[in-house]
N, C-alpha and C positions, 0 to 999 in steps of 0.2 A: 594704465598704471604708470606711475612716475618712473622714469629711467634711472634716476639717482637714488632710488630706494635702497638698493644694495650698498651703495657708498655711504648713505646716511646710517644704515644699520651697522655698517662696519665701524663707524665712529661712535654711534650711540651706545652700543652694547659695552664697549670698554669704559665709556664714561659712567655708565650705571655701576659697573663693577668697582671703579675707582671711588665713586661716591659712597657706595655701601661700605667699602673698606675704610674710608676716612671716617664715616659716621661711627662704625664700630670702634675705631681707634679713639675717637673722642669720648665714647662711652667708657672705654677702659681708663682713659686719663682722668675723667671726672670721678669715676668710682675710686680710683687709687688716690686721688687728691682729697676727696671728701669723706668717704665712708670709714677708712681706718681711724681718722681723727675724731669723727663725730660718734660713731657707733662701735668702735674698736673691732671692726670687721677686717678680715685679711685682704690683702691686695689680690687682684685677679689678673689672669693672662688675657691675651687677645681672644683666644678661643672661648674662654669663659664669658667675656664680654659679648661675643657673637651669640652665645647661648642665651644670655640675658636679653639681648635684643630680640631674638626670635621668640622667646617665651613671652616677653612683654607685648609683642605684636599679636601673638595668639590670644593672650588673656585680655588685653585692653584695646588693641587697635584693629584687629581684623585685617582684611586685605585691601578694602576700599577700591577694588578694581572697577566696580560698577557704581561708584559713588557712595556716599555715606548712606547707611541703612535708615529707612524711615523718612528720608528727605527726597521729595519728588524731583526727578530730573527735569530738564528744560522742556521736553515734549509734554510731560505730564502737567507741568505748571501752565503751559500754553493752552492745553486742552481744557484744564479747569477754568482758566480765565475766559475762554470762549464760551464755556457752558454757563458761567456766571453772568456773562454779558447777555445771553439769550433768555435768562430767567426774568419773569415778571417781578414787580416789587413785592407781591405777596409771597411768591416762591422764594425769593431772596431772604425775606424776613423769616420764613419758616426754616430755611436752611440755617440761618444764623442762630435761631432758637435751638435747633437740634444740636448744632455744634457746641453751644454753651452748655447744654445738658450733658453731652458726652465728655467734654473737656473740663467741666466744672469751672468755667470762667465767666 
């Protein structure tokens, strides 16, 4: 294991906290700049902006720690490519036909 891991984590964790704090602050500023004028909504506090950020991540974003859902990762794409390369022309044509039937393309 890398000897500098602890030192990197010591710097990385505060940077993440600063980034999240700044992002929430930007959300608050944008809300307070746009929403009261456009939709006659009240201005919000920092903590209300944090709540909006968390709510929007839950409803629309998810966590994405394992990559976007439904999109294969690098290993899966590589395995699929190897499988396709080993198929005969007939198997490849059958696979494409099945794919078109399933996806409607």
